[in-house]
Structures are given as structure tokens and as C-alpha cells.
C-alpha positions, 0 to 999 in steps of 0.5 A: 429493524427491517432489511429497508431500514438497516439499509438506509440507516448504513446509507445515513452515517456514510454520507457524513463520510463521503463528504468529508473525503470527496474531492480529498485524495485517498492512498490505499496500499494493496497487498497480502490475501485481499491480492490472492484470493478472487472474491476478496479481488473483486470486492476490493475493485468495487470498493475503490469504484465505488469510492471514486463515483463519490468524488474520491480520488483514490491511487493504487500502490500495490506489491506482489511479493507472492507472485514474484516468488512463484514466477521465479520458481517457474523459471527455476531462480532460486530466491535468497532473502537477507533480513526479510529483504529478497536479494535482487539480481539483474535477472531477477529485477527482470523477473521482477518489472515483468510480474509488477509492472506488467501482470500484477499491476494490468490484472488489477488495472483489468479489475478496477475497469470491470467494475466500472472504474477508469483506472491506467497502470505506472511504475516508477519509471513512467515519467520518473516519477520514483527516484530509487536509490541501493538500499543499505542495511547491515547484514543480520547474518555477518554484524558489521558489513552491509548487505549486498541487497542488488536492485533492492531501493529506497525512495530519493524523491517521488514525482506526483505531476503524472498521478495528478495529471491521472486524477484530474483527467478523472483515472484511477492510478494503479502504481507498481512499486519499481523505481529507477536511478539517474542512470536508468537502473531499476529498482525493487522497492517496499510497496508499504515506502512507495505508498507512504511517500506517495501520499507524503507528495500527495497531501493525501486525507489518508493511507490505508495500508491493507495488511493480514492482520485485524492492525496492531494487536496488543499481548492479549489480542485486543486490537489497538487503535488511535496511536501516535509516535509516543505510545507506538515507541513504546510498543516497540520497545516492549515487543508487543511491535515487530517483525513485519509490522516495524516497517509499516509503523515506521512508514505510517509514522513517516507520512502523518509528521509530513502531512498526511491525515491520518494512516489506518493499517486494515485487514484486508482479508475483512470483506469490504475493509475500505468501505468500512473504514472510510464510511462507518462510524466505528472504522476498521483496524490501527488508527495511526495520527500524529 
């Protein structure tokens, strides 16, 4: 097959998927190596810009844990974790807001604009779009007692009106996962959780979670896909799904059971992973559906 034949085949394969997704909202959680490798950063931005030019409405929710850690280190502020969650006192929360809402968010916006996309960055503080409350969890080092995580939050509600206004004006919303409570206090919220809740209230066609793994793998290292709650429950019970994948899977199940069309856990280290998932027959990663 010649190069022109291959190009034509790829474009023809993409066409029905462009039609299927046109006019629909797709929420993308952006994190992992895709955020720290310059080549992957530019590729991600090009993928998002192309999606928008194809008539899809992408909404980007980003993390930034490594960047927060680096800034805290440079300021001489020690990081403490409980059960994998960063304990966030007032000083740490100020750094979180500076890094997520400023440095990381605006860098993503610049990347998208440089690739021909029109993007606007916001946090959950803007228009009070992400209402938060303190997260409660047991302290794994002190069973029977609640962990004091400080300003680590969970989502109480999402008001989609600001994001919808940006979409109607043809902008790509880029959301930093910072929420606010009724008294105006900010909270650092897990980006997977924010992306899931945003996808739910936006009635998204798809939620794409970028990770540093190919997806959910079985014990032999083979990629699993087409999962539902029953299958996922079995994989959790036998230990196949564990550790950092657990919260992603719980967010995915909550999303699809609340009306999101499908959730795909994909490898952000693969160039053009977003396009491969959206516009090819085979797709990539692990598909979770209701």
C-alpha cells in the first residue's frame, strides 16, 4: 500500500467517527507524562485543536501533582501524604492555587492557542462552578480515626453554565481542579473526580482519562476492555485492579451510570492517543460502559 493509499484509508476510517462525535462534548482528563514531556504536550494540544475543528466540543480538566511538588520543594515546604492524598494546609493550598490555576492552567491554554485552538482557562472558583466540601477518609496509619487532610476536597456540585457559555462562544474550556465552599475557601480536588463530575453534568459523549499505563491489564499483562460494573467488581476483588487505578475506575463507573456515553482509560504516553481512540475502529486503552 502506498503512502497516499494509507493516508486515504486512515481518513476514510475516521469520517464516520467524526460524524458520530460532531456536536458532542468530550471531557478529557489531562495528566501524567503527557503533561511533562514537551513532544507529548504539543501533540496533545494538536489533538484537542483538531477535535474542535472537527465540530467536537472538548473540555480539558488537568492535574498537576508533580508541578505542585516541585514548587513546594523550591519554597522549602515539606510535602506530607496520607493514603496517597497530599495533606493541604493553608500555605500548601496557596501554592496549589498558584501552580494549578496559574502556571499549569495558563501553559495548557498557551499550547492550545499555539496549535490553532481558542482556549480559556478557569478554576472552580470562577462563577462558583465547582462547589466543594472537605474530604473525609480514614487514616490508614491510625485505624478508626479520621485523617486530617486540610484543604483537600470532594465535589459537592458542578454548575455547568460557565463552561457551556465558553463552548457556545467556540472556546475550549481548560479547568483547574480547584473547588470552593460556601464560605469562599478553596479546595484541592482530585482531577479524575472533577473530570468525571463535569462529564456527568455536561451529558458528555465520552470521558477520556489519560494515564501512564496502557489501561487496565490482567495478570498476564493483556489489555482489558469492554468492562462494566460486574466485571470491574470481580477485578477489584481478585486484586487485578488496585492502587492508583481504583479511584479512576470508581470515577469511570459513576460517570457511565449517570449517563456519560463511555469512559476510556488511555495511555497518554502514546502520541496521538486521543485521535486513535476517537477516530479509529480499534481505539486504544480500556473502555468502561454502563
